[in-house]
C-alpha positions as CSV (number, residue, x, y, z in Angstrom):
1,M,119.3,106.1,116.3
2,A,119.9,102.7,114.9
3,N,120.0,102.3,111.2
4,F,117.1,101.5,108.9
5,R,118.0,97.8,108.7
6,N,117.0,97.3,112.3
7,Y,113.5,98.4,111.5
8,K,113.0,97.1,108.0
9,S,111.1,94.1,109.2
10,A,108.8,96.2,111.4
11,I,108.0,98.6,108.4
12,F,107.4,95.7,106.1
13,N,105.1,94.0,108.6
14,G,103.2,97.3,109.1
15,L,102.6,97.3,105.3
16,A,101.5,93.6,105.5
17,V,99.0,94.4,108.3
18,A,97.6,97.4,106.4
19,L,97.3,95.3,103.2
20,A,95.7,92.4,105.1
21,G,93.1,94.7,106.6
22,S,92.3,96.2,103.2
23,V,92.0,92.7,101.6
24,L,89.7,91.6,104.4
25,M,87.5,94.7,104.0
26,V,87.2,94.2,100.2
27,S,86.4,90.5,100.8
28,L,83.7,91.3,103.4
29,L,82.3,93.9,101.0
30,G,82.2,91.2,98.3
31,L,80.5,88.8,100.7
32,K,77.9,91.5,101.5
33,L,78.9,91.5,105.1
34,I,79.8,95.2,105.1
35,G,78.9,98.1,102.8
36,P,75.7,99.1,101.1
37,K,74.4,95.6,100.4
38,A,75.0,94.5,104.0
39,I,72.7,97.3,105.2
40,S,69.8,96.0,103.1
41,L,70.6,92.4,104.1
42,E,71.1,93.4,107.7
43,T,74.5,91.7,107.9
44,E,76.6,94.8,108.6
45,M,76.9,94.0,112.4
46,I,78.4,90.6,111.6
47,G,80.8,92.0,109.0
48,G,81.7,94.9,111.2
49,T,82.5,92.6,114.1
50,I,84.6,90.3,111.9
51,L,86.5,93.3,110.5
52,F,87.1,94.9,113.9
53,L,88.3,91.7,115.6
54,M,90.5,90.6,112.7
55,L,92.2,93.9,112.3
56,Y,93.2,93.7,116.0
57,L,94.4,90.1,115.6
58,F,96.5,91.0,112.5
59,L,98.2,93.8,114.4
60,L,98.7,91.8,117.5
61,F,100.2,88.8,115.5
62,A,102.5,91.1,113.5
63,I,103.8,92.9,116.5
64,Y,104.5,89.6,118.2
65,L,106.3,88.1,115.2
66,T,108.3,91.3,114.7
67,I,109.6,91.4,118.3
68,K,110.2,87.6,118.3
69,K,112.1,87.8,115.1
70,R,114.3,90.6,116.4
71,K,114.9,88.7,119.6
72,E,116.0,85.6,117.6
73,Y,118.2,87.8,115.4
74,N,119.9,89.1,118.6
75,G,120.6,85.6,120.0
76,Q,117.4,85.3,122.1
77,K,118.0,88.7,123.7
78,I,116.0,91.8,123.4
79,T,115.6,94.8,125.8
80,F,112.3,96.3,126.7
81,K,113.3,99.4,124.8
82,D,114.3,97.6,121.6
83,A,111.0,95.5,121.7
84,L,109.1,98.7,122.3
85,L,110.8,100.4,119.3
86,Q,110.1,97.5,117.0
87,G,106.4,97.5,117.9
88,T,106.1,101.2,117.7
89,I,107.7,101.4,114.3
90,L,105.4,98.6,113.1
91,S,102.4,100.5,114.6
92,I,103.4,103.8,112.9
93,S,104.0,102.0,109.7
94,T,100.6,100.3,109.8
95,A,98.9,103.5,110.6
96,L,100.6,105.4,107.7
97,F,100.0,102.7,105.2
98,S,96.4,102.3,106.3
99,V,95.8,106.0,105.6
100,V,97.1,105.5,102.0
101,L,95.0,102.4,101.5
102,T,91.9,104.0,102.9
103,Y,92.4,106.9,100.5
104,L,92.8,104.5,97.6
105,F,89.7,102.6,98.5
106,Y,87.4,105.7,99.0
107,E,88.8,107.8,96.2
108,I,90.0,105.4,93.5
109,L,88.6,101.9,93.9
110,H,85.1,102.7,95.2
111,P,84.4,106.5,94.7
112,N,80.7,105.9,95.0
113,Y,81.0,104.0,98.4
114,V,79.7,106.9,100.5
115,S,76.8,107.8,98.3
116,D,75.9,104.0,97.9
117,M,76.0,103.7,101.7
118,L,73.8,106.8,102.2
119,N,71.3,105.5,99.6
120,S,71.1,102.1,101.4
121,L,70.7,103.8,104.8
122,Q,68.0,106.1,103.5
123,T,66.1,103.2,101.9
124,K,66.3,101.2,105.1
125,M,65.1,104.1,107.3
126,Q,62.3,104.9,105.0
127,R,61.2,101.2,104.9
128,I,61.0,101.2,108.7
129,N,59.1,104.5,108.7
130,V,61.7,106.8,110.3
131,E,60.5,110.4,110.3
132,P,61.9,112.3,107.3
133,E,63.7,114.9,109.4
134,K,65.5,112.2,111.4
135,V,66.4,110.4,108.1
136,Q,68.1,113.6,106.9
137,Q,69.8,114.2,110.2
138,K,71.2,110.6,110.3
139,L,72.3,110.8,106.6
140,A,74.2,114.1,107.4
141,E,75.9,112.4,110.3
142,K,76.8,109.3,108.2
143,K,78.0,111.4,105.3
144,E,80.6,113.0,107.6
145,Y,81.5,109.7,109.2
146,Y,82.0,107.8,106.0
147,S,84.1,110.6,104.4
148,T,87.6,109.8,103.3
149,S,89.2,112.2,105.8
150,V,87.3,110.9,108.8
151,Q,87.9,107.2,107.9
152,S,91.6,107.9,107.3
153,F,91.9,109.6,110.6
154,Y,90.1,106.8,112.5
155,S,92.3,104.3,110.6
156,F,95.5,106.1,111.6
157,I,94.6,106.7,115.2
158,G,93.1,103.3,115.7
159,N,96.1,101.5,114.4
160,L,98.5,103.7,116.3
161,I,96.8,103.5,119.7
162,T,96.0,99.8,119.4
163,G,99.5,99.0,118.1
164,I,101.3,100.9,120.8
165,S,99.0,99.3,123.5
166,F,99.8,95.8,122.2
167,T,103.5,96.7,121.9
168,L,103.6,97.7,125.6
169,L,102.2,94.4,126.6
170,L,104.2,92.2,124.3
171,S,107.4,94.1,125.0
172,F,107.0,93.4,128.7
173,F,106.4,89.7,128.1
174,L,109.0,89.2,125.3
175,K,111.9,91.2,126.8
176,S,114.9,89.2,127.9
177,N,115.2,88.6,131.6
178,S,118.5,89.9,132.9
179,K,119.9,89.0,136.2
């Protein structure tokens, strides 16, 4: 396999994507577009949509730039395989760094996030007169969903699958045409 230097840019860009996603999440949390306050303000759909779309755009843009940079480095030539490897390494890198950042968020930066979310959900459901047993059932579901392990898993799988999908498309379009 080619040496580390060939993939340094892809690994660094994977870290940049994961950091950008984390900064966006914290920013949306501060703007009360996601998180406990967003539930009571009923802005969580807006924030969630922004987060979802921007995470995909960050990943798409980084894969494009990484493959394009490698192509320029190689004198405007890149094989489908090399483009595919660049994007895959970036996707794996993003997925791994996002797990670490997810853990840091849920366990270090905001250890009360899950309990705060559950309290906000409970208050909202009680305010709209949801039956107590349905409230408890929904809270149990959300407690599992918001757990560090589940969020880390979704972050890893989401970045990996999305990144590899984008990589397949971009590799096809950015590969050098050989006659």
